[in-house]
N, C-alpha and C positions, 0 to 999 in steps of 0.2 A: 504495499499500499504506500502511495506516495502523497506529495502535497497537492498535486494536481486534483486528486480525489476529493479533496475537501473543497478546493476552490470551485469544482464542477458543481457541488451541493449548495454552497452557500453564496457563490459569485465571486466576482472579482472588485467590487466597489470598494474604495479605500477612501476616507475621510482624510483629507489633507487641508493644512491650513499653511499660512506663511510663517516663517520663524519670527519676523517681527511682528505678529499678531498680539494684541494685549492677552496677557495671561487670564485675565477674566473671561475675556471672549473665547478663549480656547476651552476652559471650565465649562462654560455656559454650553457651548456646542457639544462638548462630551455628554452633558447631562441631557441635552436634547435628542441626541443621537441614540443614548443608553449604551455608550461604549468605554472602555478602559484606557484607549489611549488614541493619540491622534499623531498622523505622520507630518511630520513639519518639513515643507518643500517649498520652494520658490517656484518651480515649474509645473508640480503635480507628477513628475515622473521621477525625479531624482530624490533622494532622501538626504536632507541636512541634519534632520535627528528626528526623535521619537519623543512625544511627552506622555507619560502614563499617570495614573493615578498616584503611584508611588514617589514620582518626581514631584508633584504637587505637595505631599503629605512631606516628604523631605524638605522641601524648600522652606514650607510653613515652619516646621521643626528648627531648622537651622537659621532663619533670618526672620520669623515672625510673619505678621498679617501684612506687612509693609511690601511682601514679595507679590502681593496681588496688584501692584502698582507696576510689575515689571513686563516685559515682553517674554514671550513663551522661550525664545533662544535662550534667555538668562539661566533657566533650569532644566531645559531639556537633556536628553541624554544623547552626546554626540556620537558616541561609537555604537552604532547600531547592528545588533547580529542581524543577518538576513538568511534566507534559503532560496532555493531555487523549485519551480514546480516539480520536477523530477526527482527531488531529494525524498529519502526514504523517511516515512513518520515517526519510525522509531528512532532513527538518529536525531530528528529535529526535536521530539521529545526528550532526549538525553541532553541536548544542547540547552533546551529551555530549563530543565532541572538543574544542571550543573552550573548555568548562569544566572539562575534565579530570575528568569523573565518570564512574561505572561503573554507577550505580543512579539510575532516575528513576522517583518514584511518580507512579502515574495517579489524577488528581483526576477526579470526574464529580458534578456538583451540589453542589460543596462538600465531596463525601466521598471517602474513599480508595477506590479501585475497582481497584487493581491494583499491581503494580511491575514495570517491566521492567529488565533490564540489558544491558550492552553485548554480553554472549553471547548473549541472545535476539535482539537486533537483527541482529547479524552472521549467527548461525544463518538467521534469517528471508531476509535479503538473498541469501545463498548459496543457498537454496532457490529463490528469486525468479530468480536469475542462471542457476541450472541449467535452470530450466522454460524460460526464454527461449533458452537454447542449444538444447534439445530440440526447440523449435517451429521454430527457425531451420534445424536440421539436418532435420527432417523436411519442412520447406517447400523445401529445396533439394533434396531426394532425389526428392521427388514431382514436381519441375520436371525433372527430368533422367531 
């Protein structure tokens, strides 16, 4: 199973905003869209950073409420871990777990092609395990 399987199910739409967007505007967009991270990009295709709920909480803890007067770029994560559509899901899960990240942008031919979350990966893996279980149960019942 690979990343493309998730993208086929959930789609390739990615919410992007400019890095110079006011942080409060980005937070409001995250709430409106009901998402946990926004890709920060000047052109909607390249990645300059990612802003997650964790970045906001860390910014508040380190600098206090005045962080809300900042730009998204001031607290975004600049070193963004990415994957490709053909990447194996288990390897992406290991990467997410070891790096303690919940959102991984998908890049294809140097352009933003999607975004997967740990929730997407877990959901897909559960569906995969359920299918395996059904196949094994059916095979057992057919043999007896």
